[in-house]
C-alpha positions as CSV (number, residue, x, y, z in Angstrom):
1,M,-70.4,-45.7,12.4
2,I,-68.6,-42.5,11.6
3,Q,-71.3,-39.7,13.2
4,R,-72.5,-36.9,11.2
5,A,-70.8,-33.5,10.9
6,T,-73.9,-31.0,11.4
7,R,-72.3,-27.7,12.5
8,A,-72.5,-25.0,9.8
9,R,-68.8,-24.5,7.8
10,Q,-67.6,-20.8,8.8
11,S,-67.4,-20.4,5.1
12,G,-71.2,-20.2,4.5
13,D,-74.1,-22.6,4.0
14,A,-73.7,-26.0,5.4
15,R,-76.1,-26.9,2.8
16,R,-73.7,-25.4,0.0
17,P,-72.4,-28.8,-1.8
18,M,-68.3,-28.3,-1.6
19,T,-66.0,-29.0,-4.4
20,V,-63.2,-31.9,-3.4
21,L,-60.4,-33.4,-5.4
22,V,-58.6,-36.4,-4.3
23,A,-55.3,-36.6,-5.3
24,D,-53.4,-40.3,-5.0
25,D,-52.1,-42.9,-7.3
26,S,-54.2,-46.0,-6.0
27,A,-57.5,-46.1,-7.2
28,V,-58.4,-48.3,-4.0
29,M,-57.0,-45.3,-1.5
30,R,-58.9,-42.8,-3.8
31,A,-62.4,-44.8,-3.3
32,M,-62.1,-45.6,0.3
33,I,-61.0,-41.3,0.6
34,I,-64.3,-40.8,-1.5
35,R,-66.2,-43.5,0.1
36,T,-65.8,-42.0,3.7
37,L,-66.3,-38.7,2.4
38,R,-69.8,-39.7,1.5
39,L,-70.3,-41.2,4.9
40,T,-69.2,-38.2,6.7
41,G,-72.2,-36.6,6.1
42,L,-70.4,-33.0,5.0
43,P,-72.3,-31.6,1.5
44,L,-70.4,-32.9,-1.2
45,G,-70.5,-31.5,-4.8
46,D,-68.2,-32.7,-7.4
47,V,-65.7,-34.7,-6.6
48,H,-62.4,-34.9,-8.9
49,E,-60.0,-37.7,-9.4
50,A,-56.2,-37.3,-10.2
51,A,-54.2,-40.2,-10.4
52,D,-51.0,-37.9,-10.5
53,G,-49.6,-34.7,-9.5
54,A,-49.6,-33.4,-13.3
55,T,-53.6,-34.3,-13.3
56,G,-54.4,-33.1,-10.0
57,L,-52.4,-29.5,-10.8
58,R,-54.6,-29.2,-13.5
59,I,-58.1,-29.7,-12.0
60,L,-56.8,-27.3,-9.4
61,T,-56.0,-24.6,-11.5
62,R,-58.8,-25.0,-13.6
63,G,-61.5,-25.2,-11.2
64,R,-63.2,-24.3,-7.9
65,I,-61.9,-27.1,-5.4
66,E,-62.9,-26.2,-1.8
67,L,-61.0,-29.2,-0.3
68,A,-57.9,-31.1,-1.7
69,L,-57.0,-34.5,-0.4
70,V,-53.5,-35.2,-1.7
71,D,-50.8,-38.0,-1.3
72,I,-47.2,-37.2,-1.1
73,N,-45.5,-39.7,-3.5
74,M,-47.6,-39.6,-6.6
75,P,-46.3,-40.0,-10.7
76,A,-45.2,-36.9,-12.6
77,L,-45.2,-34.3,-10.1
78,D,-45.3,-35.0,-6.4
79,G,-48.6,-34.0,-3.8
80,L,-46.2,-30.7,-2.3
81,E,-44.6,-30.0,-5.6
82,M,-48.2,-30.1,-7.2
83,L,-49.8,-28.1,-4.0
84,A,-46.9,-25.5,-4.6
85,R,-47.5,-25.0,-8.1
86,S,-51.5,-24.4,-7.6
87,R,-50.0,-21.1,-5.8
88,R,-48.6,-19.7,-8.6
89,P,-50.5,-17.9,-10.8
90,A,-51.4,-19.1,-13.9
91,R,-51.0,-17.0,-17.5
92,G,-53.9,-14.9,-17.9
93,R,-55.3,-15.5,-13.9
94,P,-54.8,-12.2,-11.8
95,R,-52.7,-13.6,-8.5
96,G,-55.4,-14.7,-5.7
97,A,-58.0,-15.6,-8.4
98,G,-60.3,-18.1,-6.8
99,A,-59.9,-19.1,-3.3
100,R,-57.0,-21.6,-1.9
101,P,-58.7,-24.9,-0.8
102,A,-58.2,-26.7,2.7
103,V,-55.9,-29.2,1.9
104,I,-54.9,-32.5,4.0
105,V,-52.3,-34.3,2.8
106,V,-52.9,-38.0,3.4
107,S,-49.7,-40.3,2.9
108,S,-47.4,-43.5,4.6
109,D,-44.3,-41.2,5.0
110,G,-45.5,-40.8,8.2
111,S,-41.7,-39.2,9.3
112,D,-41.8,-36.6,12.0
113,A,-39.9,-34.1,10.0
114,R,-43.0,-34.8,6.5
115,A,-45.6,-34.1,8.9
116,A,-43.5,-31.3,10.5
117,E,-43.3,-29.9,6.7
118,V,-47.1,-30.4,5.9
119,L,-48.2,-28.7,8.7
120,R,-45.7,-25.6,8.5
121,L,-47.0,-25.1,4.6
122,G,-50.3,-24.9,6.8
123,H,-52.1,-28.3,5.4
124,G,-53.8,-30.9,7.6
125,F,-51.8,-34.3,8.0
126,L,-53.2,-37.9,7.9
127,H,-50.9,-41.1,7.9
128,K,-52.0,-43.8,6.3
129,P,-53.4,-46.0,6.8
130,F,-56.1,-44.5,8.9
131,A,-59.7,-44.9,10.3
132,P,-62.7,-43.4,8.7
133,E,-62.9,-41.3,12.1
134,E,-59.7,-39.9,11.4
135,L,-60.6,-38.7,8.1
136,R,-63.5,-37.0,9.2
137,D,-62.0,-35.2,12.2
138,A,-59.5,-34.3,9.5
139,V,-61.1,-32.4,7.1
140,L,-63.2,-31.4,10.3
141,R,-60.4,-29.6,11.6
142,V,-59.0,-27.8,8.3
143,L,-62.6,-26.7,7.5
144,G,-62.6,-25.3,10.9
145,E,-65.2,-27.1,12.2
146,E,-66.1,-29.5,14.7
147,S,-67.1,-33.5,15.1
148,D,-70.6,-33.8,17.1
149,D,-68.6,-36.7,19.3
150,R,-66.3,-34.0,20.7
């Protein structure tokens, strides 16, 4: 069973729902990530899904996403390129408009070099397959929280 997270997010009220993007080309993996997120007890608001990087990029640039869980290997645009492009200012959108989401790259590419690249970019990294507790702990780390069972 997953321990519920009870510590308030440093950015504000722990009761305020968080908007999430789950970008993965596998519908099964997206469903598993979303189900696991719901079990953590974190306050989830809208949860957006993207089956490819291009769709993920549109979601990232159109709305306020607070947490993004992103696969690397996706069609149309890989996850790292999607994240890089989302940081560029869009036409009509001033640089710095909107906060950048906390990001966890969730990938089956678990090479040390890939993980180091992701961490160098300031993102969390989680290797597939993962246990529900590992996902919960990764989310809490990127949000600056601690789990109850630590």
